[in-house]
C-alpha positions as a Python dict, from the first residue, in 0.01 Angstrom:
ca = {
    (1, 'X'): (0, 0, 0),
    (2, 'X'): (-118, -29, -353),
    (3, 'X'): (-165, 344, -373),
    (4, 'X'): (182, 404, -218),
    (5, 'X'): (328, 183, -486),
    (6, 'X'): (147, 386, -774),
    (7, 'X'): (276, 716, -627),
    (8, 'X'): (631, 575, -616),
    (9, 'X'): (610, 476, -984),
    (10, 'X'): (505, 813, -1084),
    (11, 'X'): (780, 974, -871),
    (12, 'X'): (1030, 757, -1041),
    (13, 'X'): (902, 856, -1385),
    (14, 'X'): (940, 1222, -1284),
    (15, 'X'): (1300, 1165, -1190),
    (16, 'X'): (1367, 992, -1523),
    (17, 'X'): (1236, 1306, -1697),
    (18, 'X'): (1465, 1536, -1524),
    (19, 'X'): (1765, 1310, -1597),
    (20, 'X'): (1664, 1295, -1962),
    (21, 'X'): (1663, 1673, -1960),
    (22, 'X'): (2048, 1692, -1914),
    (23, 'X'): (2239, 1825, -2198),
    (24, 'X'): (2564, 1693, -2350),
    (25, 'X'): (2873, 1926, -2399),
    (26, 'X'): (2932, 2026, -2753),
    (27, 'X'): (3221, 1887, -2944),
    (28, 'X'): (3515, 2133, -2954),
    (29, 'X'): (3487, 2329, -3273),
    (30, 'X'): (3789, 2413, -3470),
    (31, 'X'): (3927, 2763, -3385),
    (32, 'X'): (3729, 3022, -3573),
    (33, 'X'): (3921, 3283, -3766),
    (34, 'X'): (3981, 3625, -3639),
    (35, 'X'): (3736, 3909, -3740),
    (36, 'X'): (3969, 4140, -3930),
    (37, 'X'): (3704, 4418, -3929),
    (38, 'X'): (3733, 4502, -3576),
    (39, 'X'): (3853, 4833, -3414),
    (40, 'X'): (4029, 4636, -3151),
    (41, 'X'): (4300, 4535, -3401),
    (42, 'X'): (4583, 4778, -3430),
    (43, 'X'): (4593, 4928, -3772),
    (44, 'X'): (4243, 4844, -3867),
    (45, 'X'): (4031, 5156, -3953),
    (46, 'X'): (3785, 5299, -4192),
    (47, 'X'): (3974, 5511, -4449),
    (48, 'X'): (3658, 5648, -4622),
    (49, 'X'): (3285, 5622, -4621),
    (50, 'X'): (2994, 5787, -4817),
    (51, 'X'): (2623, 5769, -4761),
    (52, 'X'): (2664, 5596, -4420),
    (53, 'X'): (2579, 5744, -4081),
    (54, 'X'): (2790, 5613, -3779),
    (55, 'X'): (3017, 5431, -4020),
    (56, 'X'): (3253, 5340, -3719),
    (57, 'X'): (2989, 5093, -3606),
    (58, 'X'): (3115, 4880, -3900),
    (59, 'X'): (3409, 4793, -3686),
    (60, 'X'): (3214, 4740, -3363),
    (61, 'X'): (3133, 4374, -3412),
    (62, 'X'): (2838, 4440, -3170),
    (63, 'X'): (2484, 4401, -3265),
    (64, 'X'): (2378, 4703, -3062),
    (65, 'X'): (2596, 4935, -3287),
    (66, 'X'): (2428, 5027, -3606),
    (67, 'X'): (2568, 5188, -3938),
    (68, 'X'): (2276, 5352, -4112),
    (69, 'X'): (2252, 5351, -4487),
    (70, 'X'): (2045, 5589, -4681),
    (71, 'X'): (1861, 5507, -5001),
    (72, 'X'): (2090, 5522, -5303),
    (73, 'X'): (2460, 5460, -5331),
    (74, 'X'): (2678, 5424, -5029),
    (75, 'X'): (3011, 5266, -4958),
    (76, 'X'): (3295, 5209, -4699),
    (77, 'X'): (3668, 5123, -4734),
    (78, 'X'): (3814, 4941, -4460),
    (79, 'X'): (4210, 4916, -4421),
    (80, 'X'): (4284, 4581, -4234),
    (81, 'X'): (4603, 4573, -4001),
    (82, 'X'): (4823, 4377, -4250),
    (83, 'X'): (4791, 4250, -4588),
    (84, 'X'): (4662, 3909, -4562),
    (85, 'X'): (4439, 3645, -4720),
    (86, 'X'): (4065, 3719, -4690),
    (87, 'X'): (3785, 3480, -4816),
    (88, 'X'): (3461, 3567, -4632),
    (89, 'X'): (3248, 3875, -4523),
    (90, 'X'): (2913, 3895, -4328),
    (91, 'X'): (2693, 4136, -4162),
    (92, 'X'): (2343, 4176, -4015),
    (93, 'X'): (2097, 4356, -4237),
    (94, 'X'): (1801, 4549, -4091),
    (95, 'X'): (1543, 4661, -4350),
    (96, 'X'): (1773, 4748, -4629),
    (97, 'X'): (1655, 4657, -4977),
    (98, 'X'): (1898, 4655, -5283),
    (99, 'X'): (2242, 4525, -5366),
    (100, 'X'): (2570, 4480, -5182),
    (101, 'X'): (2912, 4415, -5331),
    (102, 'X'): (3250, 4342, -5194),
    (103, 'X'): (3598, 4412, -5357),
    (104, 'X'): (3951, 4408, -5249),
    (105, 'X'): (4281, 4589, -5302),
    (106, 'X'): (4638, 4593, -5197),
    (107, 'X'): (4703, 4957, -5262),
    (108, 'X'): (4335, 5126, -5219),
    (109, 'X'): (4358, 5212, -5603),
    (110, 'X'): (4340, 4883, -5808),
    (111, 'X'): (4027, 4693, -5714),
    (112, 'X'): (3919, 4339, -5770),
    (113, 'X'): (3553, 4262, -5758),
    (114, 'X'): (3490, 3945, -5519),
    (115, 'X'): (3123, 3894, -5468),
    (116, 'X'): (2781, 4057, -5493),
    (117, 'X'): (2437, 3977, -5351),
    (118, 'X'): (2079, 4118, -5386),
    (119, 'X'): (1903, 4187, -5037),
    (120, 'X'): (1539, 4214, -4943),
    (121, 'X'): (1416, 4332, -4613),
    (122, 'X'): (1347, 3982, -4481),
    (123, 'X'): (1724, 3884, -4521),
    (124, 'X'): (1901, 3950, -4214),
    (125, 'X'): (2232, 3747, -4195),
    (126, 'X'): (2426, 3840, -4523),
    (127, 'X'): (2709, 3619, -4611),
    (128, 'X'): (2941, 3687, -4911),
    (129, 'X'): (3185, 3410, -4982),
    (130, 'X'): (3463, 3433, -5245),
    (131, 'X'): (3789, 3282, -5340),
    (132, 'X'): (4066, 3361, -5107),
    (133, 'X'): (4269, 3671, -5202),
    (134, 'X'): (4556, 3887, -5057),
    (135, 'X'): (4423, 4215, -4957),
    (136, 'X'): (4507, 4525, -4748),
    (137, 'X'): (4175, 4719, -4815),
    (138, 'X'): (3819, 4593, -4841),
    (139, 'X'): (3553, 4801, -5002),
    (140, 'X'): (3175, 4747, -4932),
    (141, 'X'): (2950, 4899, -5182),
    (142, 'X'): (2563, 4949, -5131),
    (143, 'X'): (2297, 5037, -5372),
    (144, 'X'): (1975, 5043, -5178),
    (145, 'X'): (1622, 5116, -5289),
    (146, 'X'): (1516, 5133, -4932),
    (147, 'X'): (1724, 5285, -4638),
    (148, 'X'): (1837, 5039, -4369),
    (149, 'X'): (2094, 4943, -4104),
    (150, 'X'): (2370, 4711, -4089),
    (151, 'X'): (2584, 4585, -3797),
    (152, 'X'): (2820, 4310, -3680),
    (153, 'X'): (3040, 4312, -3985),
    (154, 'X'): (3288, 4032, -4014),
    (155, 'X'): (3572, 3991, -4266),
    (156, 'X'): (3770, 3678, -4218),
    (157, 'X'): (4047, 3469, -4383),
    (158, 'X'): (4369, 3310, -4289),
    (159, 'X'): (4448, 3496, -3961),
    (160, 'X'): (4382, 3326, -3626),
    (161, 'X'): (4427, 3409, -3266),
    (162, 'X'): (4772, 3296, -3242),
    (163, 'X'): (4886, 3558, -3494),
    (164, 'X'): (4803, 3827, -3238),
    (165, 'X'): (4905, 3960, -2887),
    (166, 'X'): (4602, 4077, -2699),
    (167, 'X'): (4618, 4330, -2416),
    (168, 'X'): (4325, 4481, -2208),
    (169, 'X'): (4291, 4758, -1959),
    (170, 'X'): (4133, 5099, -1904),
    (171, 'X'): (4332, 5400, -1985),
    (172, 'X'): (4630, 5205, -1849),
    (173, 'X'): (4693, 4865, -2011),
    (174, 'X'): (4800, 4636, -1730),
    (175, 'X'): (4683, 4288, -1823),
    (176, 'X'): (4659, 4037, -2085),
    (177, 'X'): (4346, 3851, -2162),
    (178, 'X'): (4403, 3485, -2091),
    (179, 'X'): (4174, 3379, -2380),
    (180, 'X'): (4244, 3579, -2669),
    (181, 'X'): (3977, 3410, -2875),
    (182, 'X'): (3598, 3491, -2880),
    (183, 'X'): (3369, 3322, -2628),
    (184, 'X'): (3283, 2967, -2741),
    (185, 'X'): (2938, 2784, -2695),
    (186, 'X'): (2977, 2486, -2491),
    (187, 'X'): (2606, 2388, -2478),
    (188, 'X'): (2317, 2480, -2702),
    (189, 'X'): (1965, 2333, -2682),
    (190, 'X'): (1783, 2240, -2888),
    (191, 'X'): (2083, 2152, -3108),
    (192, 'X'): (2102, 2415, -3395),
    (193, 'X'): (2066, 2267, -3736),
    (194, 'X'): (2369, 2454, -3867),
    (195, 'X'): (2606, 2346, -3599),
    (196, 'X'): (2946, 2270, -3740),
    (197, 'X'): (2874, 2476, -4064),
    (198, 'X'): (3043, 2802, -4169),
    (199, 'X'): (2773, 3035, -4031),
    (200, 'X'): (2783, 2883, -3699),
    (201, 'X'): (3149, 2939, -3685),
    (202, 'X'): (3065, 3308, -3734),
    (203, 'X'): (2843, 3287, -3413),
    (204, 'X'): (2505, 3258, -3589),
    (205, 'X'): (2287, 2952, -3463),
    (206, 'X'): (1971, 2829, -3638),
    (207, 'X'): (1738, 2642, -3400),
    (208, 'X'): (1506, 2391, -3538),
    (209, 'X'): (1131, 2380, -3523),
    (210, 'X'): (1050, 2255, -3178),
    (211, 'X'): (800, 2243, -2895),
    (212, 'X'): (1062, 2361, -2646),
    (213, 'X'): (983, 2681, -2465),
    (214, 'X'): (1344, 2819, -2475),
    (215, 'X'): (1647, 2840, -2704),
    (216, 'X'): (1953, 2844, -2504),
    (217, 'X'): (2310, 2906, -2573),
    (218, 'X'): (2581, 2868, -2289),
    (219, 'X'): (2916, 3055, -2358),
    (220, 'X'): (3256, 2976, -2212),
    (221, 'X'): (3436, 3321, -2170),
    (222, 'X'): (3782, 3143, -2134),
    (223, 'X'): (3841, 3263, -1787),
    (224, 'X'): (3650, 3470, -1512),
    (225, 'X'): (3574, 3805, -1643),
    (226, 'X'): (3367, 4107, -1527),
    (227, 'X'): (3044, 4147, -1724),
    (228, 'X'): (2763, 4389, -1726),
    (229, 'X'): (2622, 4458, -2083),
    (230, 'X'): (2476, 4186, -2285),
    (231, 'X'): (2372, 4237, -2656),
    (232, 'X'): (2195, 3995, -2895),
    (233, 'X'): (2040, 4002, -3250),
    (234, 'X'): (1793, 3730, -3342),
    (235, 'X'): (1483, 3640, -3554),
    (236, 'X'): (1231, 3924, -3574),
    (237, 'X'): (970, 3804, -3341),
    (238, 'X'): (872, 3902, -2981),
    (239, 'X'): (1127, 3757, -2752),
    (240, 'X'): (1233, 3757, -2402),
    (241, 'X'): (1593, 3716, -2303),
    (242, 'X'): (1715, 3594, -1964),
    (243, 'X'): (2081, 3609, -1867),
    (244, 'X'): (2250, 3384, -1621),
    (245, 'X'): (2615, 3368, -1500),
    (246, 'X'): (2825, 3094, -1327),
    (247, 'X'): (3174, 3071, -1210),
    (248, 'X'): (3140, 2698, -1252),
    (249, 'X'): (2898, 2525, -1458),
    (250, 'X'): (2694, 2261, -1266),
    (251, 'X'): (2808, 1971, -1480),
    (252, 'X'): (2828, 1603, -1409),
    (253, 'X'): (2899, 1278, -1585),
    (254, 'X'): (2613, 1077, -1713),
    (255, 'X'): (2599, 689, -1722),
    (256, 'X'): (2818, 679, -2036),
    (257, 'X'): (3087, 911, -1891),
    (258, 'X'): (2971, 1214, -2095),
    (259, 'X'): (2989, 1552, -1929),
    (260, 'X'): (2636, 1702, -1905),
    (261, 'X'): (2451, 2001, -1787),
    (262, 'X'): (2105, 1990, -1612),
    (263, 'X'): (1908, 2288, -1727),
    (264, 'X'): (1667, 2265, -1424),
    (265, 'X'): (1902, 2486, -1231),
    (266, 'X'): (1795, 2774, -1455),
    (267, 'X'): (1443, 2751, -1314),
    (268, 'X'): (1564, 2788, -962),
    (269, 'X'): (1840, 3055, -1018),
    (270, 'X'): (1757, 3431, -1051),
    (271, 'X'): (1893, 3589, -1387),
    (272, 'X'): (2148, 3860, -1347),
    (273, 'X'): (1974, 4047, -1629),
    (274, 'X'): (1658, 4028, -1844),
    (275, 'X'): (1505, 4210, -2128),
    (276, 'X'): (1189, 4204, -2340),
    (277, 'X'): (1154, 4284, -2710),
    (278, 'X'): (785, 4309, -2736),
    (279, 'X'): (771, 4467, -3083),
    (280, 'X'): (989, 4199, -3240),
    (281, 'X'): (1254, 4426, -3341),
    (282, 'X'): (1512, 4142, -3337),
    (283, 'X'): (1749, 4307, -3123),
    (284, 'X'): (1802, 4352, -2743),
    (285, 'X'): (2071, 4545, -2535),
    (286, 'X'): (2059, 4470, -2163),
    (287, 'X'): (2238, 4630, -1887),
    (288, 'X'): (2271, 4427, -1563),
    (289, 'X'): (2193, 4604, -1238),
    (290, 'X'): (2560, 4570, -1142),
    (291, 'X'): (2871, 4400, -1284),
    (292, 'X'): (2908, 4032, -1219),
    (293, 'X'): (3232, 3829, -1235),
    (294, 'X'): (3200, 3487, -1405),
    (295, 'X'): (3334, 3249, -1661),
    (296, 'X'): (3009, 3124, -1812),
    (297, 'X'): (2723, 3308, -1965),
    (298, 'X'): (2381, 3155, -2020),
    (299, 'X'): (2149, 3333, -2270),
    (300, 'X'): (1809, 3188, -2269),
    (301, 'X'): (1576, 3305, -2540),
    (302, 'X'): (1198, 3272, -2521),
    (303, 'X'): (1055, 3349, -2873),
    (304, 'X'): (698, 3471, -2875),
    (305, 'X'): (693, 3477, -2497),
    (306, 'X'): (370, 3514, -2293),
    (307, 'X'): (333, 3876, -2209),
    (308, 'X'): (135, 4016, -1913),
    (309, 'X'): (-175, 4190, -2043),
    (310, 'X'): (-177, 4535, -1863),
    (311, 'X'): (-486, 4684, -2021),
    (312, 'X'): (-762, 4480, -1840),
    (313, 'X'): (-950, 4672, -1601),
    (314, 'X'): (-1060, 4561, -1243),
    (315, 'X'): (-1418, 4474, -1362),
    (316, 'X'): (-1285, 4243, -1641),
    (317, 'X'): (-1043, 4094, -1409),
    (318, 'X'): (-1318, 4012, -1150),
    (319, 'X'): (-1535, 3867, -1420),
    (320, 'X'): (-1263, 3654, -1554),
    (321, 'X'): (-1184, 3532, -1193),
    (322, 'X'): (-1530, 3433, -1128),
    (323, 'X'): (-1530, 3236, -1462),
    (324, 'X'): (-1192, 3060, -1384),
    (325, 'X'): (-1279, 2971, -1016),
    (326, 'X'): (-1653, 2952, -912),
    (327, 'X'): (-1747, 3154, -608),
    (328, 'X'): (-1396, 3304, -605),
    (329, 'X'): (-1557, 3631, -497),
    (330, 'X'): (-1724, 3481, -194),
    (331, 'X'): (-1400, 3306, -110),
    (332, 'X'): (-1193, 3619, -122),
    (333, 'X'): (-1464, 3811, 79),
    (334, 'X'): (-1429, 3569, 370),
    (335, 'X'): (-1050, 3538, 340),
    (336, 'X'): (-1071, 3168, 231),
    (337, 'X'): (-875, 3225, -91),
    (338, 'X'): (-635, 3506, -184),
    (339, 'X'): (-701, 3511, -564),
    (340, 'X'): (-507, 3781, -768),
    (341, 'X'): (-511, 3628, -1115),
    (342, 'X'): (-229, 3744, -1365),
    (343, 'X'): (-352, 3760, -1719),
    (344, 'X'): (-140, 3687, -2011),
    (345, 'X'): (-152, 3730, -2389),
    (346, 'X'): (-176, 3397, -2556),
    (347, 'X'): (171, 3332, -2709),
    (348, 'X'): (226, 3280, -3075),
    (349, 'X'): (332, 2953, -3215),
    (350, 'X'): (687, 2900, -3090),
    (351, 'X'): (763, 2594, -3281),
    (352, 'X'): (907, 2773, -3591),
    (353, 'X'): (1285, 2816, -3660),
    (354, 'X'): (1442, 3078, -3447),
    (355, 'X'): (1789, 3205, -3541),
    (356, 'X'): (2036, 3376, -3285),
    (357, 'X'): (2243, 3587, -3535),
    (358, 'X'): (2485, 3752, -3294),
    (359, 'X'): (2560, 3771, -2923),
    (360, 'X'): (2803, 4003, -2738),
    (361, 'X'): (2902, 4029, -2379),
    (362, 'X'): (3103, 4322, -2240),
    (363, 'X'): (3196, 4455, -1894),
    (364, 'X'): (3031, 4795, -1979),
    (365, 'X'): (3334, 4974, -1834),
    (366, 'X'): (3476, 5115, -2161),
    (367, 'X'): (3793, 4923, -2116),
    (368, 'X'): (4027, 4910, -2416),
    (369, 'X'): (4118, 4587, -2585),
    (370, 'X'): (4406, 4596, -2840),
    (371, 'X'): (4491, 4310, -3081),
    (372, 'X'): (4851, 4372, -3204),
    (373, 'X'): (4961, 4138, -3489),
    (374, 'X'): (5289, 3966, -3463),
    (375, 'X'): (5356, 4113, -3823),
    (376, 'X'): (5317, 4465, -3684),
    (377, 'X'): (5551, 4387, -3398),
    (378, 'X'): (5801, 4237, -3636),
    (379, 'X'): (5769, 4555, -3845),
    (380, 'X'): (5856, 4797, -3579),
    (381, 'X'): (6142, 4592, -3472),
    (382, 'X'): (6264, 4594, -3836),
    (383, 'X'): (6226, 4973, -3837),
    (384, 'X'): (6434, 4994, -3512),
    (385, 'X'): (6718, 4750, -3526),
    (386, 'X'): (6800, 4588, -3191),
    (387, 'X'): (6447, 4666, -3030),
    (388, 'X'): (6302, 4394, -2820),
    (389, 'X'): (5953, 4253, -2874),
    (390, 'X'): (5844, 4405, -2537),
    (391, 'X'): (5981, 4755, -2651),
    (392, 'X'): (5805, 4730, -2999),
    (393, 'X'): (5473, 4642, -2810),
    (394, 'X'): (5498, 4931, -2591),
    (395, 'X'): (5610, 5163, -2874),
    (396, 'X'): (5273, 5061, -3043),
    (397, 'X'): (5074, 5116, -2733),
    (398, 'X'): (5229, 5458, -2655),
    (399, 'X'): (5141, 5565, -3006),
    (400, 'X'): (4776, 5493, -2919),
    (401, 'X'): (4816, 5694, -2603),
    (402, 'X'): (4808, 5376, -2382),
    (403, 'X'): (5068, 5291, -2114),
    (404, 'X'): (5313, 5005, -2115),
    (405, 'X'): (5258, 4626, -2058),
    (406, 'X'): (5523, 4443, -1842),
    (407, 'X'): (5759, 4168, -1932),
    (408, 'X'): (5532, 3919, -1743),
    (409, 'X'): (5221, 4025, -1906),
    (410, 'X'): (5387, 3996, -2260),
    (411, 'X'): (5522, 3656, -2163),
    (412, 'X'): (5162, 3558, -2084),
    (413, 'X'): (5029, 3658, -2404),
    (414, 'X'): (5296, 3484, -2606),
    (415, 'X'): (5225, 3174, -2402),
    (416, 'X'): (4860, 3175, -2490),
    (417, 'X'): (4922, 3232, -2841),
    (418, 'X'): (5179, 2944, -2876),
    (419, 'X'): (4923, 2707, -2718),
    (420, 'X'): (4655, 2809, -2957),
    (421, 'X'): (4915, 2786, -3253),
    (422, 'X'): (5025, 2429, -3156),
    (423, 'X'): (4667, 2318, -3105),
    (424, 'X'): (4596, 2453, -3470),
    (425, 'X'): (4914, 2267, -3608),
    (426, 'X'): (4828, 1948, -3459),
    (427, 'X'): (4478, 1953, -3598),
    (428, 'X'): (4591, 2062, -3952),
    (429, 'X'): (4857, 1789, -3961),
    (430, 'X'): (4632, 1510, -3871),
    (431, 'X'): (4366, 1612, -4107),
    (432, 'X'): (4613, 1675, -4401),
    (433, 'X'): (4742, 1321, -4351),
    (434, 'X'): (4368, 1180, -4370),
    (435, 'X'): (4241, 1407, -4650),
    (436, 'X'): (4378, 1185, -4923),
    (437, 'X'): (4143, 918, -4787),
    (438, 'X'): (3841, 1151, -4785),
    (439, 'X'): (3853, 1139, -4399),
    (440, 'X'): (3898, 1403, -4116),
    (441, 'X'): (3929, 1398, -3741),
    (442, 'X'): (3822, 1544, -3424),
    (443, 'X'): (3949, 1510, -3090),
    (444, 'X'): (3819, 1353, -2786),
    (445, 'X'): (3983, 1442, -2460),
    (446, 'X'): (3856, 1141, -2271),
    (447, 'X'): (3689, 1363, -2008),
    (448, 'X'): (3327, 1328, -2128),
    (449, 'X'): (3353, 1641, -2344),
    (450, 'X'): (3549, 1692, -2650),
    (451, 'X'): (3888, 1860, -2584),
    (452, 'X'): (4227, 1927, -2727),
    (453, 'X'): (4510, 1693, -2804),
    (454, 'X'): (4683, 1501, -2541),
    (455, 'X'): (5038, 1436, -2632),
    (456, 'X'): (5147, 1073, -2701),
    (457, 'X'): (5259, 851, -2425),
    (458, 'X'): (5599, 977, -2277),
    (459, 'X'): (5574, 1322, -2452),
    (460, 'X'): (5700, 1616, -2257),
    (461, 'X'): (5520, 1938, -2224),
    (462, 'X'): (5629, 2218, -1988),
    (463, 'X'): (5843, 1979, -1807),
    (464, 'X'): (5569, 1719, -1729),
    (465, 'X'): (5575, 1375, -1891),
    (466, 'X'): (5228, 1280, -1987),
    (467, 'X'): (5092, 918, -1945),
    (468, 'X'): (4769, 952, -2148),
    (469, 'X'): (4695, 915, -2516),
    (470, 'X'): (4412, 1101, -2682),
    (471, 'X'): (4122, 933, -2843),
    (472, 'X'): (4125, 1029, -3196),
    (473, 'X'): (3772, 995, -3386),
    (474, 'X'): (3795, 945, -3756),
    (475, 'X'): (3505, 1023, -3965),
    (476, 'X'): (3393, 1092, -4324),
    (477, 'X'): (3259, 1427, -4215),
    (478, 'X'): (3432, 1740, -4084),
    (479, 'X'): (3298, 1689, -3732),
    (480, 'X'): (3008, 1509, -3582),
    (481, 'X'): (2714, 1711, -3426),
    (482, 'X'): (2697, 1536, -3106),
    (483, 'X'): (2987, 1404, -2887),
}
């Protein structure tokens, strides 16, 4: 009886460990600015380049697409869709040593220098911050003493998702993306040290030193999408990456009412795709065996993973087996023990910092995604008096060789954009009213996670009268790092 009691205690402790492994949902981050250096935005293009091979990769926003720069001087001029405020540029550097500078112009003639940085081959995520300036053209100038490659260029400023109508299809545009914004992380473990900072808003996450085996990011795609290709750039260490997808996350409320995710499901679920970067190149591009439809994507990185050692011959394996399990040869001979050991290279220290620089998920089908700014739509209407918004959108699409969208599709796009815009306005209005006191706010939807504003009691949205009031958390920081 005493032994049974001890076993029960041990079992209880095991249950506690599993429960404590549950992760809490991340607070909702403020909407990130739109990447203006994207080929998906109507009107954005590279007007000139010199010394750069595959310069179109600058607009790919995809870590697997590389623009290669030779030693010496090179440059590229990017025309963004509409003249707008810009204030930030970043990219991933691979091996380049030298200098980079960024400048801006409204007419592609008169240039204003904005920022300059020196690079070495260890510097990967390059960020250039500068005072906001109105610009139509952005020039990137490089002076490299050693050739290198860059990818995932981002140029951001005042523009946000609600400033665009987003459509998607193949050669026929026939649907509107429900969520125009980029996938958002809803769980990250261990919690990145830079969460809530500017570089995390750009999709870069710095994981701390830890004894944890994995670094995990769970993305919400906004709605169910067909997925097949998975790309990532990260610290230059040998890394294994497993991809999992879910239609719905296996979430539950903990004892405090917080929404949590139990990672143990990842140990009992087969990945939809896996890849290994044995050389530590710092990049992986993985094609799934077949497309999957899901809303949530889990990227589980294993830095300095244990790699099977294939070079051991049979004799060495037998000797190692005999050393590991005495009399194993005799046991195998009589069928007592079926022992087929798998040998692994000892993993390097995994406790050091690990940075996920960029992740990208696509359906691999080559579908066309087009973001059309509302300013561009308005200009077409101004040039064609009496033209409807739908006709203006379709005129732009037809000019790109794409077919029309429907009234229903456009209405869906506008509804989503208006929802995003109202959410932004609510947050800005609240924080502006608090800024004089040195305070800011984040929003608690009251569902265990952190969500959008719920209108005040009695407010009407879409014909429905609400009966709940949001919980507004006032803090002297921009946002807390935990719910």
